N, C-alpha and C positions, 0 to 999 in steps of 0.2 A: 504494500500500500504506500509506503514511503517513496518507493521508486516511481510509482505512478504520479504522486504529487510533485516530485522533483522534475519528472519529465514534462508534466503540464506546465510548471512554472518556467522552466528554461525554454521550452518550445514557445510559449506565449511571449516571453521577453524577447527572444530572438526574432519572432515574427513581427512584433511591434517595432523593433529596431529597423528591420528591413523595410517595413511600410513607411515609417517616418523618413528614412534615408531616401527612399525613392521619391517621396513627395518633395523633399527639400531639393533634390537634384532636378526634378521637373520644374520647380519654380525657378531655380537658378538658370536653367536653359531658356525658360520662357522670358525672363527679364534680361538675358544677356544681350539680345539684339537691340535693346533700347538705345537710341542715339543720344538722348539727352540725360541719360542715367537717372531718370525720374523714378525708376522702379527700385532703386537701391534701398530706400527706407522701408518700402513694403517688403522687400526680400528679407531684410534684417529682422523685421517684425515677425514674419512667418517662421524664420529659423528659430527665433527665441520662443515663439509660441509652440512649435512642434517639439523642440527639445524639452521645454518645460512640461508639456503634456506627456511626453514619453517618460520623463522622470517621475511624474506624479503617478502614472499608471504602474510603472515597474517598482517604485519604492513604497507606495501607499496601498494601492488597490490589490495588487497580486498577493502581497503578504496577508492581507485580510482574507482574501479568498482561500489562501492555503491554510489558514488557521481557523476556519469555520468550526462551529461546534459539532459538525458531523464527523470530524476527525477526532480520534481519542487524544487526550492531552499529551501523551508521549510522542505523538507524530507531528506536533507543531514544529514548523521549520524556523519560526522567527520569534 
Protein backbone atom coordinates (compact mmCIF):
# COMPACT_ATOMS: atom_id res chain seq x y z
CA UNK A 1 0.00 0.00 0.00
CA UNK A 2 2.86 2.37 0.74
CA UNK A 3 4.32 1.67 -2.70
CA UNK A 4 1.01 2.60 -4.33
CA UNK A 5 0.84 5.89 -2.44
CA UNK A 6 4.46 6.71 -3.31
CA UNK A 7 3.92 5.83 -6.96
CA UNK A 8 0.79 8.01 -7.09
CA UNK A 9 2.57 10.92 -5.41
CA UNK A 10 5.67 10.88 -7.61
CA UNK A 11 3.72 10.18 -10.80
CA UNK A 12 1.37 13.09 -10.12
CA UNK A 13 4.23 15.41 -9.22
CA UNK A 14 6.13 14.46 -12.39
CA UNK A 15 3.03 14.85 -14.51
CA UNK A 16 2.36 18.31 -13.08
CA UNK A 17 5.94 19.34 -13.74
CA UNK A 18 5.71 18.25 -17.40
CA UNK A 19 2.35 20.01 -17.91
CA UNK A 20 3.50 23.30 -16.40
CA UNK A 21 6.82 23.13 -18.24
CA UNK A 22 5.03 22.64 -21.57
CA UNK A 23 2.69 25.54 -20.83
CA UNK A 24 5.59 27.85 -20.00
CA UNK A 25 7.46 26.84 -23.17
CA UNK A 26 4.37 27.40 -25.30
CA UNK A 27 3.88 30.88 -23.82
CA UNK A 28 7.56 31.62 -24.36
CA UNK A 29 7.38 30.74 -28.05
CA UNK A 30 4.08 32.57 -28.54
CA UNK A 31 5.53 35.84 -27.18
CA UNK A 32 8.98 35.43 -28.71
CA UNK A 33 7.94 36.91 -32.07
CA UNK A 34 6.61 40.11 -30.54
CA UNK A 35 8.45 43.04 -32.16
CA UNK A 36 7.90 45.59 -29.41
CA UNK A 37 8.55 43.18 -26.53
CA UNK A 38 5.14 44.07 -25.09
CA UNK A 39 4.56 40.47 -24.02
CA UNK A 40 7.54 40.26 -21.64
CA UNK A 41 5.58 41.37 -18.59
CA UNK A 42 2.74 38.97 -19.34
CA UNK A 43 5.21 36.13 -19.90
CA UNK A 44 6.90 36.81 -16.57
CA UNK A 45 3.52 36.87 -14.86
CA UNK A 46 2.54 33.52 -16.38
CA UNK A 47 5.86 31.93 -15.38
CA UNK A 48 5.47 33.13 -11.79
CA UNK A 49 1.84 32.02 -11.73
CA UNK A 50 2.51 28.54 -13.13
CA UNK A 51 5.54 27.89 -10.93
CA UNK A 52 3.63 29.07 -7.85
CA UNK A 53 0.66 26.90 -8.74
CA UNK A 54 2.90 23.89 -9.29
CA UNK A 55 4.59 24.48 -5.92
CA UNK A 56 1.24 24.83 -4.19
CA UNK A 57 -0.08 21.61 -5.64
CA UNK A 58 3.06 19.56 -5.06
CA UNK A 59 3.84 20.91 -1.58
CA UNK A 60 0.39 21.41 -0.05
CA UNK A 61 -2.32 19.47 -1.86
CA UNK A 62 -0.52 16.20 -2.67
CA UNK A 63 0.69 15.61 0.91
CA UNK A 64 -2.86 16.19 2.15
CA UNK A 65 -4.17 13.66 -0.36
CA UNK A 66 -1.47 11.20 0.63
CA UNK A 67 -2.25 11.49 4.34
CA UNK A 68 -6.03 11.19 4.19
CA UNK A 69 -7.75 9.30 6.96
CA UNK A 70 -8.38 6.39 4.61
CA UNK A 71 -4.71 5.43 5.06
CA UNK A 72 -3.62 3.97 8.40
CA UNK A 73 -1.49 6.21 10.59
CA UNK A 74 1.74 4.31 9.96
CA UNK A 75 1.43 4.85 6.20
CA UNK A 76 1.48 8.64 6.39
CA UNK A 77 4.25 9.96 4.20
CA UNK A 78 4.47 13.49 5.55
